[in-house]
N, C-alpha and C positions, 0 to 999 in steps of 0.2 A: 340491359345493353351497356357494354363497357367501351370506353374511349379514352384516349390520351392526347395531350398536346405534345408533339414530338420536339426533340432537341433542334431539329432543322427549322421548325417554326420559330423557335426562340432566336436562332442565329439570324433568320430572315428579319425578325422584328427589330433586332439590334441594328441591322443594316438599314432598315427603313427609317428608324429614328435618326441615325447618322445622316442619311440622305435628306431627311426632312429639314435638318438644321442647315445643311449645305445649300438647300434650294432657296430661291428668292421669294417664294410664296408665303413663308412663315417667318416669324421672328421669335427667337428664344433668348431669354435673359436669365443669368444667375442674379440672385438678390441676397442682401443681408438685412437683418432686422432685429427687433427686440432689444432696445438699448438698456433696459432696466430689469433684466430677468430675475435678479435676486430680490427685487421689490415685490415681484409677483409670487415668487417661491423662494424662501430662504435657503432651501437645499438644492437649488437649481444647479450650481456649479459642481456639486459632488454627485448629484443624481438627476441629470436633466430628464424631465418627463417625456414619455413617448408622444410624438405628435398625434393629433386626432384628425381623421379624414372625414370632414363633414362640411356642408355648405356654411354652417354657422361658424365653424372654426376657420374656414378659409377667409371669411370676412375679418376675423381677428388677426390673421396673418398680415392682411393688408394694412390694418390699423397700425401695426408696429413695424412696418417696412421702412427702411432708411434709404436705400439706393439700390440700383441694379446696373448690371453691365451686360452688354450684348455678347452672345455666344456666336462666334464665327466658325466657319468650316475648319479652320486650323486649330480650333479649341476643343475638338472632339476626336477621340480614337476608340476603336474597339480594343478591348483588353481581355486578358485571360489571367487566371491565378498564377502567382509567381512561385516557382520552385527553383531555388538557387542551388546549383550543384555543390555537394559537399562530399569529401572523401569518406568512405565507409557507409554512406547512405545507400539504401536499397530503393530502386525505382521500379515502377511498373513498366512493362513494355507495351508498345502499341499493339492492340488486337482489335479486330472487327467484331468480336462476339462477346464482349463483356455484357452481362445482364444480371437480373436478379437470380437467375439460375446458373450463372457462370461468373462469379465475383472476380474482380481484379486481384491477383494473388498477394500483392504487397499492401495496397490501401484498403482492400476488401470493399471497393466501390462497386455499385451495381451498374455502372455505365462508364464508357470510355472517358467522357469529359469530366468526370469527378475523380478520376484516377491520376496518379503522378507519373505521367509517361513522357514528359519533356522537361528540360531544364534550361536555365540561363546561366552562363559562366561568368567569370570575373571580367571578361572583355565585352560584356553585354551581347554575346552571341547566343542564339537560341538553337537548341538541338532537340530532336525527337529520338526517343529510345526505341530502336527496332528489336533489340534482343538484350535481355538483362541477365544472361547466363543461366536461364532456366533449364533444368534438366531433371531426370528422375532422381538424381542425388540432391538436387537443389530445387525443389518443386515450386518455390516462390521466387527464385532467382538468387543472385549473389550481390554482395555489397560492391558498389562502384568504387574503383581505386584510381582510375585515370581520368582526369578532367578533359573533356573534349575541348580542343582549341582550334582545330583545323577548319578550313573553309572549302574543303574538297566537295565536289558535287555528288560523288558517290558515297554511300554509307560505308563506314569502316570502324575498326577499333580505335580508341583514343590513345592508347599507349601499349606498353609491352608487359603489363602486369599479368595478363591472362585472366582478367576478371570476367571475360565472356560478353562484355557489353559491345553492342554495335550501335553507333550513333549516326544520325542523318542531320547534317547542317541545314538550317532553314533560313535564318536571316540575322542581321546585326542591327541593334537599335541605333538610330541616328542621334547625334548630340541634342537636337531639338526635342526628339521624343523622350530622351532620358530626362531632360530638364522639366518637361511639361507633364509627362504621363507615366514615368517610372515611379513606383511607390513601394512601400514595404510589402504589400500583398498582391500587387498586380503589375503586369508588364504589358506594354502596348503591342499591337499587331500592326504591321505596315498598312498604311492607308490605301495604297493603290496597287495591291498585289497583282490583280488580274490584268492590269494594263500598263503599269509603270515599268521603267527600265532598270531601276536600281536592283531589283531581285529577279530580273528576267532570266538570268542563267539558271537559277534554281528552279524557277517555274517551268522553263522550257525543257529542262532535263527530265521532268516527270511526264512528258507529253504522251508516252505510251500508256494507254489506259489499263489499269489493273496489273501493273508490272509487279510480279512477286519477288520478294527479297528474302523472306525468312520462312523456314520450316522447323518447327520445334519437335522435340521427342519427349513424350511423357512416360513411355515404357520402352526399354531397349530390346525386349524380346530375348529369345534364346534359340540356339540351334541353327544359326545362319551360316555355319561353316567356318572356314579359316579366315585369317585377316586378309581382307581384299577391299579395294575401292572400285565401286561400280560407277562409271561415268554415263552421262546422257540418259539418266533415269527420267522418264516422263512424269509430268504433273498433269493428271487428268482433271477435267472440269468443263466449264462452258467457254473457256478461252483456248488459246493455242500457243505452242512454242515454248512453254516453260520446261526447263530441264534442271536436274540436280545431280550432284555427285554424292553417293552414299558410301560411307566407310564402315565396314564390319571389322570389329577388333578380334584379337586372338581368342577371346572367350565365346565367339560366335554371336555377339550382340551388336546392335546398331550403335556405332560410336558417334557418328556425326552425319548431318545432312547439310550440304552447302549448295545454295542455288547458283547455278552456272549461267542460266538464261532466264530472265523474268517473264518472257512471253508477253501476251497482251490479252485483254478482254475477259479476265477471270473475275467472277463474283463468288465462286467457290472452287475448291480444288482438293485433290487427294494424291498422295504419292503412290505411283504404280510399281510397287516392289515386285510383284509376281512377273510382270512382263519383262522386267530387267533380269530375271533369274535369281532374285534375292528371296529364296524360299527356305522354309524350315520344315522339320518333320511334324507330323500330326500331334505328337506328344509334347512338342515344344510350346513356348509362349510366344504369341505374335507381338511384334513391335507395334506401338501406337504413336503415330506422328500427326502433326496438325499443320496445315498450310495456312499461313497468315495472309489474309487478303488486304492489300493496301486500300486507301481511300480512292474513290472514283477519280481517275486521272493520274493516279500515282502520288507518291509522297512529294509534297511541295507544289502540287498543282493548284489546290485551293486551300490557302493557309487558314482561312476563316472556318471552313468546314473541318479541316484536319485538327485544329486546336480547339474547336468549339467556342468561337468568339461570340458568345451570347450576352456579353456585358459591354457597356460603353463607359468611358470616362470623360467627363466634362471638366475642362481646366479653365480657371479664371484667376487672374492676378489682380489684386487690389493695390493700386499705387496712388500715392498722393499727388494730385495734379493741381498746380496753382492756377491753371486756366479753366479748370472744370472741377471744382472741389465738391463733387456730389457725395463722395465717401468721406464722411466727417472724421475728425480726430478728436481725442480727448474724451471719448465716450466708448461704450462697449457695444458689441453685438453678440447675440447668443442664438441666432437662428439663421440658417442659410436655406436657399431653395432655388427652384427653377420655375419660371412662368413662361407660358407660350402665348404669343400674340397680345401683349398688353397694348393699350391704346394711348395715344397722346392725350394729355389732360384736356377735357372739355371738347373732345372731338370723337369721330368714329374712325380716325386714321390710325393704322398700326404704327406703333413706336418703331423707329429705325435708328435713332441716334446711338452712339457707342455707349454712352452712360446716361443715366437719368436719376434725378432726385425723386424720392417718394414721400418727402415730408413737406410741411408748410413752413414758411419763413416770414419774418418781419424785419424790416429795416427800422431801427429805433434811434432815438436821439436823447441826449441828456446833457446837463451842464458840464459834468465831468465824466464823460463816457469811458475814458480809460481807467477810471477808478471803480466802475461798475463791474460786478462779477455775478454771473448766473452759473451756478454749479450744475453739472450734469444731473439730470433727473429732478431738478428743482421744480416745484409746482409754480406755474405762472397763472395769473388771472387778469381778466379785463371786464369791467362793468359795461355791458352792452346797452342796457336800459334798466328801467325799474324792475327789479326782481329777475333780471337776466344777466347771467355771468358766464363768460367763456373761461374754461379751465383747461390747461394743458400741462405737459411736462417738457422740460428742456432736453433737446437732443444735442445741440451744440450752441456755443456762444463765442463770438469773435468781437472782442472789445475794440479792436482797431476799426473794423468796418461797421460795427453796430448791427450785425446780422444775427438774429436769434431764430434758430430752427427748433421746431417743437412738433409733438405728436399728441393725438387725442384718441382715446379708446372708447368706442361706442358700447363696448360690453358693460361698462360701468356708468353709462349715462343715466342720470336720474334727475329729478326735479328738486334735489336738495339745495339748500342755500350754500353759500361759499364756505361757511364755517364747518359744515358737515359733509361737504362734497367728497366724493371718492378721490383717492390720490392719483388715479391714473388718467383722468381727463373727463371731459364733459362735452360730448360731441354735438349736442343740440345747438350749440352756438360756436361759430368760428370767431377767431379774433378779427376785428374789423377796423377799417380806416374811415368809416362813417358811423354816425349814431343819430338817434332821434332827439337829441337835445338833453336827454336825461342820462346819456352814457358818457364815456370818456375814451380818449385815445391812449390813456395811460396803461402800461403793463406793469404789474406788480409781481415780484417773486422774491422770496426770502426777505432781505432788507433793502432790495433795490426797487426803484420805481423809474421807469423810462416812458417815453411817449413814442408812438408810431410816427415816423418821419414821412408825413403825407406829401412832402415836396419832392420825394425821390422816386424816380422811375428809371428802369434800365437793368442791365445785367452786370455792370461793372461800375466801380467808383474810383476816383483818383484822389489820393491823399499824399501830401508832401512829395509831389511829382512821381508817385508810384501808383500804378494801376492795379487794383484788386478785382479779380473776377469772382463773382458771387455764386455762380453755378445755376442760378435761377433768375428768371425775369420778374422784376418787381414792378408793380403798378401802384403808385401812391403809397409806397412803403409796405405793401403786402405781396407775397409771392405764393402762388399755388404750386403743388407738385408738378413735375414734368410728365408724370404718368398718371393715367386715370385710375383711381382706386377701384378695386373690385372688377377690373377689366381683364380679359384673357383668362387663361386656365393655369392655376398653380398645380404643377404635376409632380413636384418633389418638395418635401419639407424635412429638415434635419435640425433638431434641437441640440445645441452644443454647450459646453461650459463657456462662460463669457470670455470674449477676446477684447482686450483693451487696445484701441487703436491710438498710435502716437504719430507724430509728424515725420518721424525718420524710419518708419517700418513699412514693409510690404507683406501682404498675406497671399499665399498660394492656396486656392481652393480647388480641391479635386473631389468630384462627386462621381461615384460609380453607380450606374443603373443596371439592374439585372433583368433580363427578359425571360 
């Protein structure tokens, strides 16, 4: 028994994912993590390893997570592959019948959606190619010489070169979509094509279902008489009303077929030459023509189906925010991802805040705090009790506020002593603001030793008449993450070369998901 998942299922899945993010029932977040990738793998930045999809590794992703940002409905668009128009390039034309048995002539693709049948021009306008100059003399089409620039509703040639191309204008990218979703390899598709007003003229112009625009010729035939143009030639099929003009040249061959009326309701069609009196002798060669069937509803009716919008792009901008500094600076991240429905730390409530920290933090104090320096990825330790030591790695350090953010990796948790403990953490013990009398509030890392400020609680502190927001709520000098580790579903992971974050930069994250 043979079966396939159709392209329409993939298009539907992409739409359902987009709609799921737009709904209020679920919460999706992009996240960044892994602040010390090269310590884990010296070759990480030149050859990041492929992520592993397992429950065990999902826990590791949580261990190294730094912060996350909520994905809103304005942060997601359906996208398609980007083909930028270039003079002299040859493009496929739209056809309804590309398959493994009928390859696209230019790209040799086995299906419409993997062929190059649409372009974006220099003005961010998108066009579909209805005719690429294909003919018996040019069986794969001709190079495109005239860039389409028009916004006419009806298909037409783009210029006067005679390259044979017929283009159909679809839409123009908005400035917001260019900023957020245009990329080297993908272009966004309008969000509200079926109901919005911005593209209503194009959409409504395609209202006649199955309107035929193109008839191609693969064999001109012979013996059709003298040079004549036959008008009102019927296109037979399951629709009605389609007519064409057929021109016979002086050699008795079919020179051209121009659709004069697109009709309606066609899912297949054939040119009725005999009924129009376009006949040849028995010893002549019959012409071979092909009626191209537009998508259901006509060109421009459903842009998602017409362009095969089976991918979505998620956009997220990381900006440094003095009032909510969850995305740290001064350190790196080398992993990005998407998580669905994470929970608020210590509860069963879905996270809903715009940003959330995923690391632990300590508010510390020392005699000369401004002279203390913890370097990124430094190992820090705290003696919890006899034979019990908490070990972690520095994510970020602020000598002004005394906030030390750290992470611990359960993958390397052992019962080793401090001297032989693994470099990446020791998760059996958290750093604590209480001890059994045999422990210490002191935090040691490198050459620095500080103490947890057990007198401090809150989310901000005021120093020299300036208020510093800490991004996390502290209780007696200790802050938990704002998101519950190992909660929700991690649905996307991407290992990247390390990105060093500084206080004066922003990062645009664009994640493409294919269905």
